[in-house]
N, C-alpha and C positions, 0 to 999 in steps of 0.2 A: 894533789897529792893521788897516787894511785891505790887506788882501792882493788878487792874481788869482790863480786857481789853474790850475797848470800842467796837473794831472790831474782828475780828476774828486774833491773831496773830502766825506766824510763829517762832518758837523758837528752837535753840538750835545749830549743826553745819551740816553741809551740809548733813553728813554722817546718821546725829541721827537727824533731821527734827520731830519736834510735832506742832501740831497745837492747840490753845488755843481758844477757842469758846467769846464769846463776854460771860459779868461776872463771865467768873472764875478768880479767883486769882492765880495770877504766882509769882515766884521769878525770880527778871532779876539783873544784873549787875548795880548796880547806875545809871550809867549814862545814860547808857540806859533807866532804868525805868523814870529819868528826862526827859530826851529829849520825850519818850510817852507823857508824863504827858503834858510837855508844847506842845506837837501836838494837843492834846486832845484827843487823842488815847489809852488814859489810864488813871486811878485813882489811888490814894494811896488808898491801901488796909486799911479797917478799924480793928481796933482790934477784933472784932468779925470773920472776915475773919483768919484773924489768929489762933486764936482760934477754930475754924471750924479745920482748918489744923490742927492743934495739936491732933485734936479728932481722923481725918481720921488715922493722923501716927500711934497714940496708936492701933486703931482697926487693921491697917494692920500688927504689930508687935504682936498683938494678932494673928492674924488671923493662923502666925508661928509657935503660940505654941500652936494650935489644935491639935486633935487626929480626926482620919479615920472617928469615927463614929459622930463628930462634923458636919458633913455636909451633908445636904437635899437631896434630888432626883433631883435635877435644876445643883446641882453641885456645891452649894454655902456652903461657912459656914450658920450656922441658926442664926438665929441675937441674943438668946436665949442663943450659947455658947459661943459666943464675949461677951457677957453681962456679964456672968457670971466671965469672966475670968476678965475684966475690973473695976467688980464692978460696973458697971452706966447702964443706959438705954440709948439704940441708937436706932436711925430708919432703916428701911429696905433699907430708900435712900442713909444711910452714911455707912450701909455693903456694899452698890452697889457701890457707890466710891470707899470706901478703897479696895473692891475683885479685884475693878478694874486696881487699884495701885499694889494691889500686882500679880497680874497676868503679869503687865507688869517688874515688877523687877524678877520675877520669868522665865520672859523667857531671860532676858541680860546674867543671869548667866550661 
């Protein structure tokens, strides 16, 4: 179940702990999510949060398909290159969020 944290949450296993800051949507097992909601430590995510996650996931996938010349001087993929692959507009903030996710996934491999 997807929830939005009201406080900083620690999620994951002891070997692979991650921190989720307040206001950020996160997927949790349903029983954990319900307990956090009952204790008012999180709220059920809105459909908009889920749509945002779908977009970020699509951007992460697009980053994996980019050619080396699609990256700027700062090392990040350009917004335009991602937009060209997706066929829709995105913001630099969405690109930055997806870039962070992409780097995490690449580090795990």
